[in-house]
N, C-alpha and C positions, 0 to 999 in steps of 0.2 A: 477403594476404587476411585480413580480420579474423575472428576466431573468434566464433561466436555463443554467447551465454550462455544457460543453461537455468535454469529455476526449481529451487530447492532442494526445494520441496514441490510436489505435484501441484495442479492447479487444483481438482480434486475435494476434496482435503483442505482447501484454503483456503476454498472456498465452504461446505463442511460445518461448519467450526468458527468462522468469523468473518463478521461484517458489517463492511464497510469503508466508512467515511465520510470524504470529502475536503472540506475547506473552505479558503478562501483565494483566491489569485490564480494562475491558470495561466500558461503560457508566453506566451500571446497577450495577456495583460492582462485577461482576462475573470474576473469573480468566479465562484467555484465553491463550491457547498454542496450536496452530493448523495451518495447511496449509489452506490458503483460496484462492479463485479465485477472479476475478475482482469484481463480485457482492458482495462477502463477505467483501472485503476491502472497497468498497464504503459504505456499511452499517455501518462499524466501524468508518471510518474517513472522509468520504465525498469526492466529486469529486475534489474540489479545492485543498485540502491537498494532494490527490492522485496525481494530476498533478505536484505539487511541488516535491513530493518524486520520481515520475517517472523520472522527469528531472534530479534529482540528481543521480538516479540509472543508467540512460543511460550514463551519463558523467563519472561514476565511472569505473576505469580500473581494479579493483580487481574482485575476484570471487564472493564476497558477499558485498552488500551495506547495512549497518545497520543504521537505522534512529530511534532515540529515541524521543518520543513526551513528552511534559510536563505533559500530562494527565495520564501518566503511561504506555503507550503502546510502545512496541519496534517492529518495522516492519523491516523484513529482506528480501531483494531481492536477491535471489540466481540465478546467471547466469546459463543457461543450457548448 
């Protein structure tokens, strides 16, 4: 049985501190350019990848942390 992954940070913390914008091409080949919440980003990239990107965004000292994925997505974390 596969173990379920959990978020490293609570969704309350993420929504309070960041605006998340996704642009590029999703898994079905549709173009995406929109603001998403925690649930939307989990549907696009999964919990494990979200934890990696959140760790990177929390350690970033700039106003925006841009993460580009090989699959064609660009995820931007804007500090509030």
